[in-house]
C-alpha positions in Angstrom: -23.5 21.1 14.6 -20.1 22.4 13.6 -19.3 22.4 9.9 -16.5 20.0 8.8 -13.7 21.1 6.6 -14.6 22.8 3.4 -14.4 21.1 0.0 -11.4 23.2 -1.0 -9.5 22.3 2.2 -10.2 18.6 1.5 -9.1 18.9 -2.1 -5.8 20.6 -0.9 -5.2 17.7 1.5 -5.9 15.2 -1.4 -3.5 17.1 -3.7 -0.8 17.1 -1.0 -1.2 13.4 -0.4 -1.0 12.7 -4.1 2.2 14.8 -4.3 3.7 12.8 -1.4 2.7 9.5 -3.1 4.3 10.6 -6.4 7.5 11.6 -4.6 7.5 8.3 -2.8 7.0 6.3 -6.0 9.8 8.3 -7.7 12.2 7.6 -4.9 11.3 3.9 -4.9 11.8 3.7 -8.7 15.2 5.3 -8.3 16.2 2.9 -5.5 15.0 -0.2 -7.4 16.7 1.0 -10.6 20.0 1.5 -8.8 19.7 -2.0 -7.3 18.9 -3.4 -10.7 21.9 -1.8 -12.3 24.2 -2.9 -9.5 23.0 -6.5 -9.9 23.7 -6.4 -13.6 20.2 -6.5 -15.1 21.1 -3.8 -17.6 23.8 -6.0 -19.1 21.4 -8.9 -20.0 19.3 -9.3 -23.1 15.7 -9.6 -21.8 12.4 -8.1 -22.9 10.4 -5.8 -20.7 7.6 -8.3 -20.6 9.9 -11.1 -19.5 11.6 -8.9 -16.9 8.2 -7.9 -15.5 7.2 -11.6 -15.2 10.5 -12.3 -13.3 9.9 -9.4 -11.0 6.3 -10.7 -10.3 7.8 -14.1 -9.5 10.2 -12.5 -7.0 7.3 -10.6 -5.4 5.2 -13.8 -5.2 8.1 -15.8 -3.7 8.6 -13.3 -0.9 4.9 -12.8 -0.2 4.4 -16.6 0.1 7.1 -16.7 2.8 5.6 -13.9 4.8 3.5 -14.9 7.8 -0.2 -14.0 7.5 -1.3 -11.0 9.6 -3.8 -12.3 12.2 -6.8 -10.4 13.5 -6.1 -8.9 17.0 -7.3 -11.0 19.9 -10.3 -9.7 21.8 -9.4 -8.3 25.3 -12.0 -7.6 27.8 -15.7 -6.9 27.2 -15.3 -3.9 25.0 -13.9 -5.8 22.1 -16.1 -8.8 21.9 -15.7 -9.5 18.2 -16.9 -8.1 14.9 -19.8 -5.6 15.0 -23.0 -6.9 13.4 -23.6 -5.9 9.8 -25.1 -2.4 9.3 -24.3 -1.6 13.0 -23.1 1.8 11.9 -26.6 2.7 10.6 -28.0 2.2 14.1 -25.7 4.8 15.6 -27.2 7.6 13.4 
């Protein structure tokens, strides 16, 4: 049986993914910060805790309006539904 990637190679992939995530989060923070400044949030007197609660309320409002993601419909005989529990153990 062929050997899978080495631990070092996997760690490098994880580190690269973490760096991408950090860069993504930084870009999102800058984008949201710029939008907040444009909307005038910096000019109001509000505590960080209260502002965080208001942001959470905005997120909840938009998530409530989003349609739920449905499970894909089965097509043909190959996708006849969920696999029985522990089915992956049987393949070994």
